[in-house]
C-alpha positions as CSV (number, residue, x, y, z in Angstrom):
1,X,32.7,-36.3,4.1
2,X,32.9,-39.4,6.2
3,X,34.1,-37.4,9.2
4,X,31.3,-35.0,8.8
5,X,28.8,-37.9,8.6
6,X,30.2,-39.4,11.7
7,X,29.8,-36.1,13.5
8,X,26.2,-35.8,12.3
9,X,25.5,-39.3,13.6
10,X,26.8,-38.4,17.0
11,X,25.0,-35.1,17.4
12,X,21.7,-35.8,15.7
13,X,21.2,-39.5,16.0
14,X,21.1,-39.8,12.2
15,X,20.1,-43.3,11.0
16,X,21.6,-45.4,8.3
17,X,19.7,-46.6,5.2
18,X,19.8,-50.1,6.6
19,X,18.2,-49.0,9.8
20,X,15.3,-47.4,8.0
21,X,14.9,-50.4,5.7
22,X,14.7,-52.5,8.9
23,X,11.6,-50.5,10.0
24,X,13.1,-47.8,12.2
25,X,11.6,-44.5,11.1
26,X,12.3,-40.9,12.2
27,X,9.3,-38.6,11.8
28,X,11.5,-35.6,12.8
29,X,12.5,-33.7,9.6
30,X,16.0,-32.1,9.7
31,X,15.8,-28.4,8.6
32,X,12.9,-25.9,8.7
33,X,10.0,-27.1,6.7
34,X,8.1,-23.8,7.1
35,X,8.3,-20.6,5.1
36,X,7.2,-17.1,6.1
37,X,4.4,-16.7,3.6
38,X,3.4,-20.1,2.2
39,X,1.2,-20.6,-0.9
40,X,0.6,-24.2,0.2
41,X,1.0,-25.6,3.7
42,X,1.0,-29.3,4.6
43,X,1.0,-30.7,8.1
44,X,1.2,-34.3,9.3
45,X,0.2,-35.7,6.0
46,X,-0.2,-39.5,5.9
47,X,-1.1,-41.5,2.8
48,X,-2.2,-45.1,2.7
49,X,-2.8,-47.4,-0.2
50,X,-5.0,-50.0,1.5
51,X,-3.0,-51.2,4.4
52,X,0.4,-49.9,3.1
53,X,1.5,-46.5,4.3
54,X,3.3,-44.6,1.6
55,X,3.7,-41.2,3.3
56,X,4.4,-40.8,7.0
57,X,3.6,-37.6,8.8
58,X,5.1,-35.2,6.3
59,X,4.9,-31.5,7.0
60,X,6.2,-29.1,4.3
61,X,5.4,-25.6,3.0
62,X,5.6,-24.3,-0.6
63,X,6.6,-20.7,-0.8
64,X,5.3,-17.9,-3.1
65,X,7.4,-17.7,-6.3
66,X,9.7,-20.5,-5.6
67,X,10.7,-23.8,-7.1
68,X,10.7,-26.6,-4.5
69,X,12.4,-29.8,-5.7
70,X,11.6,-33.2,-4.2
71,X,14.3,-35.8,-4.5
72,X,14.9,-39.3,-3.3
73,X,15.1,-43.0,-4.4
74,X,12.4,-44.6,-6.5
75,X,9.4,-45.6,-4.3
76,X,10.3,-43.1,-1.6
77,X,6.9,-41.3,-1.8
78,X,7.8,-38.1,-3.5
79,X,5.3,-38.5,-6.4
80,X,2.6,-39.8,-4.1
81,X,3.1,-36.6,-2.0
82,X,3.0,-34.4,-5.0
83,X,-0.3,-35.9,-6.2
84,X,-1.8,-35.1,-2.8
85,X,-1.4,-31.4,-3.5
86,X,-4.2,-31.3,-6.1
87,X,-6.1,-34.4,-4.9
88,X,-5.0,-36.6,-7.9
89,X,-4.9,-39.5,-5.4
90,X,-8.7,-39.2,-5.2
91,X,-8.7,-41.1,-8.5
92,X,-6.9,-44.2,-7.0
93,X,-9.1,-46.8,-5.3
94,X,-8.1,-47.6,-1.7
95,X,-6.0,-44.4,-1.3
96,X,-6.6,-42.5,1.9
97,X,-5.0,-39.2,2.8
98,X,-5.0,-37.7,6.3
99,X,-3.5,-34.5,7.8
100,X,-3.9,-31.0,6.6
101,X,-3.1,-29.5,3.2
102,X,-4.0,-25.9,2.7
103,X,-3.9,-23.6,-0.4
104,X,-3.9,-20.0,0.6
105,X,-5.2,-21.0,4.0
106,X,-8.1,-23.2,2.6
107,X,-8.2,-26.9,3.4
108,X,-8.2,-28.6,0.0
109,X,-9.6,-31.8,1.4
110,X,-12.7,-30.0,2.8
111,X,-15.7,-32.0,1.7
112,X,-17.4,-28.9,0.3
113,X,-14.5,-28.2,-2.0
114,X,-14.9,-29.4,-5.7
115,X,-11.6,-31.0,-6.8
116,X,-12.2,-29.9,-10.4
117,X,-11.6,-26.2,-10.0
118,X,-8.9,-27.1,-7.4
119,X,-7.0,-28.8,-10.2
120,X,-7.2,-25.7,-12.2
121,X,-5.6,-23.7,-9.3
122,X,-3.0,-26.4,-8.7
123,X,-2.1,-27.7,-12.2
124,X,-0.1,-30.8,-13.0
125,X,2.5,-31.5,-15.7
126,X,3.2,-35.2,-16.0
127,X,6.3,-37.2,-16.7
128,X,5.4,-38.1,-20.3
129,X,3.9,-35.3,-22.4
130,X,0.2,-35.9,-22.9
131,X,-1.3,-33.5,-25.4
132,X,-4.9,-33.9,-26.2
133,X,-5.7,-35.4,-29.7
134,X,-6.7,-31.9,-30.8
135,X,-5.0,-29.0,-32.5
136,X,-2.3,-27.0,-30.8
137,X,-4.9,-24.2,-30.4
138,X,-7.5,-26.4,-28.9
139,X,-5.1,-28.0,-26.5
140,X,-4.6,-24.6,-24.9
141,X,-8.1,-23.3,-25.3
142,X,-9.8,-26.4,-23.9
143,X,-9.3,-25.5,-20.2
144,X,-10.3,-21.8,-20.4
145,X,-13.4,-22.8,-22.4
146,X,-14.7,-25.3,-19.9
147,X,-13.9,-23.1,-17.0
148,X,-15.6,-20.1,-18.6
149,X,-12.5,-17.9,-18.3
150,X,-13.1,-15.9,-21.5
151,X,-16.2,-14.2,-22.9
152,X,-15.5,-14.3,-26.7
153,X,-13.2,-15.7,-29.4
154,X,-11.0,-12.6,-29.3
155,X,-10.3,-13.0,-25.6
156,X,-9.7,-16.7,-26.1
157,X,-7.3,-16.1,-28.9
158,X,-5.3,-13.6,-26.7
159,X,-5.2,-16.1,-23.9
160,X,-4.0,-18.9,-26.1
161,X,-1.2,-16.7,-27.5
162,X,-0.3,-15.4,-24.0
163,X,0.0,-19.0,-22.6
164,X,2.0,-20.2,-25.6
165,X,4.3,-17.2,-25.2
166,X,4.8,-17.9,-21.5
167,X,5.7,-21.5,-22.3
168,X,8.2,-20.3,-24.9
169,X,6.4,-22.0,-27.7
170,X,4.6,-19.2,-29.6
171,X,7.2,-18.4,-32.2
172,X,7.6,-22.1,-33.1
173,X,3.9,-22.8,-33.6
174,X,2.1,-19.5,-34.4
175,X,1.7,-20.4,-38.1
176,X,0.4,-23.9,-37.5
177,X,-2.1,-23.6,-34.6
178,X,-4.6,-25.8,-36.4
179,X,-2.2,-28.7,-36.6
180,X,-2.3,-31.6,-34.1
181,X,-0.5,-31.1,-30.9
182,X,0.6,-34.7,-31.1
183,X,2.7,-33.8,-34.2
184,X,5.1,-31.7,-32.2
185,X,8.5,-33.0,-30.9
186,X,8.7,-34.4,-27.4
187,X,10.1,-31.2,-25.9
188,X,7.5,-29.0,-27.7
189,X,4.7,-31.3,-26.5
190,X,5.9,-30.9,-22.9
191,X,5.9,-27.1,-23.4
192,X,2.4,-27.3,-24.9
193,X,1.3,-29.2,-21.8
194,X,2.8,-26.4,-19.7
195,X,1.0,-23.8,-21.8
196,X,-2.2,-25.8,-21.3
197,X,-1.7,-25.7,-17.5
198,X,-0.9,-22.0,-17.5
199,X,-4.0,-21.2,-19.6
200,X,-6.4,-21.8,-16.6
201,X,-4.5,-19.3,-14.4
202,X,-3.1,-21.7,-11.7
203,X,-1.5,-20.5,-8.5
204,X,0.7,-23.6,-8.2
205,X,2.2,-25.8,-10.9
206,X,3.2,-29.4,-10.0
207,X,5.7,-31.2,-12.2
208,X,6.3,-34.9,-11.9
209,X,9.7,-35.6,-13.6
210,X,8.8,-33.3,-16.5
211,X,12.1,-33.8,-18.4
212,X,12.6,-37.6,-17.9
213,X,11.4,-38.4,-21.5
214,X,13.3,-35.5,-23.1
215,X,16.7,-35.1,-24.7
216,X,19.3,-32.8,-23.2
217,X,18.5,-29.8,-25.5
218,X,14.8,-30.0,-24.8
219,X,15.5,-30.5,-21.0
220,X,17.6,-27.3,-21.0
221,X,14.7,-25.4,-22.7
222,X,12.2,-26.6,-20.1
223,X,14.5,-25.9,-17.2
224,X,15.0,-22.3,-18.4
225,X,11.2,-22.1,-18.7
226,X,10.7,-23.3,-15.2
227,X,13.0,-20.6,-13.9
228,X,11.0,-17.9,-15.9
229,X,7.7,-19.2,-14.6
230,X,8.8,-18.9,-11.0
231,X,8.2,-15.1,-11.3
232,X,4.4,-15.8,-11.5
233,X,3.8,-19.2,-9.9
234,X,4.8,-21.5,-7.1
235,X,6.3,-24.7,-8.5
236,X,6.9,-28.1,-6.9
237,X,8.9,-30.5,-9.0
238,X,9.7,-34.2,-8.5
239,X,13.0,-35.2,-10.2
240,X,15.4,-38.1,-10.1
241,X,18.1,-35.8,-11.5
242,X,20.0,-34.1,-8.6
243,X,21.7,-31.9,-11.2
244,X,18.3,-30.7,-12.3
245,X,17.2,-30.0,-8.7
246,X,20.4,-28.0,-8.2
247,X,19.8,-26.0,-11.3
248,X,16.1,-25.1,-11.1
249,X,15.1,-25.0,-7.4
250,X,15.5,-22.7,-4.4
251,X,14.6,-25.3,-1.8
252,X,15.0,-29.1,-1.8
253,X,13.2,-31.8,0.1
254,X,14.7,-35.2,0.4
255,X,12.3,-38.2,0.9
256,X,13.2,-41.7,2.0
257,X,10.7,-44.6,2.5
258,X,7.8,-42.3,3.0
259,X,9.6,-39.9,5.4
260,X,10.6,-36.4,4.7
261,X,14.2,-36.7,5.9
262,X,15.6,-33.2,5.3
263,X,14.5,-29.9,3.7
264,X,16.5,-26.7,3.2
265,X,18.0,-24.2,0.8
266,X,19.1,-26.2,-2.3
267,X,22.7,-25.1,-2.1
268,X,22.9,-26.2,1.5
269,X,21.3,-29.6,0.8
270,X,23.8,-30.3,-1.9
271,X,26.9,-28.9,-0.3
272,X,26.4,-29.4,3.4
273,X,23.6,-32.0,4.1
274,X,22.9,-32.4,7.8
275,X,21.4,-35.9,7.8
276,X,23.4,-38.9,6.9
277,X,20.7,-40.4,4.7
278,X,20.7,-37.1,2.6
279,X,24.5,-37.2,2.4
280,X,24.5,-40.9,1.4
281,X,22.0,-40.3,-1.4
282,X,23.7,-37.2,-2.8
283,X,27.1,-38.8,-2.8
284,X,25.8,-41.9,-4.5
285,X,26.2,-44.4,-1.6
286,X,22.7,-45.6,-2.2
287,X,19.6,-44.8,-4.2
């Protein structure tokens, strides 16, 4: 692959990791960051934490019914970018986001837009399972109840069951819905959090390293669930596992030092990367 990398350098002006570390940045992303019918569309997104710029002019679309994986070294900005997609960065003092991020054509940073219902439409599953200190039932019922999504207990019961079924958890918990969600295993807790996210009828599900705290068996179950959920949702996942990205996603975006270096079909990114930085990361030369 060294010969291919040298050819890429000559034809595209690809930069080495040391050049980027020295402060030379390319804002031109290799590959097509657009899709024909995007669920979310981001253009020229910059993120600042005080005087430090964490994201630099990133443009990227998330398609309908696809899993988009975001990979890159620690501190490259992928989780920061993910949190922009449902305004979670609003909760961080000194964080400033510029550029355009649209959900179904609507600017999510419009001052008239309430971020609370936005976060129901763009749900988040975190790295560490974080069930509420409530029963399994109440963990799932909480969101629909506060958002007024059901009219009576019968409808709420049906929604809880449906969400737990979609998360692949119903058969395991149906006889103990009144028991604490915190009493479940780690993998079950993460699926409970996914059920909680699904219950408020999101359009997009964001996942920030959802399997990093899970064992291989639980990881395989969650990965299978992600593939099933793609039929009904658009999913963006941050992962440090390139194997996981290859297994669950249709498109992959590679971040480095706040820049979106390359984006493309997952198979192409992992078998024929076009940028030297992408190739070096995938082959383990750095990162």
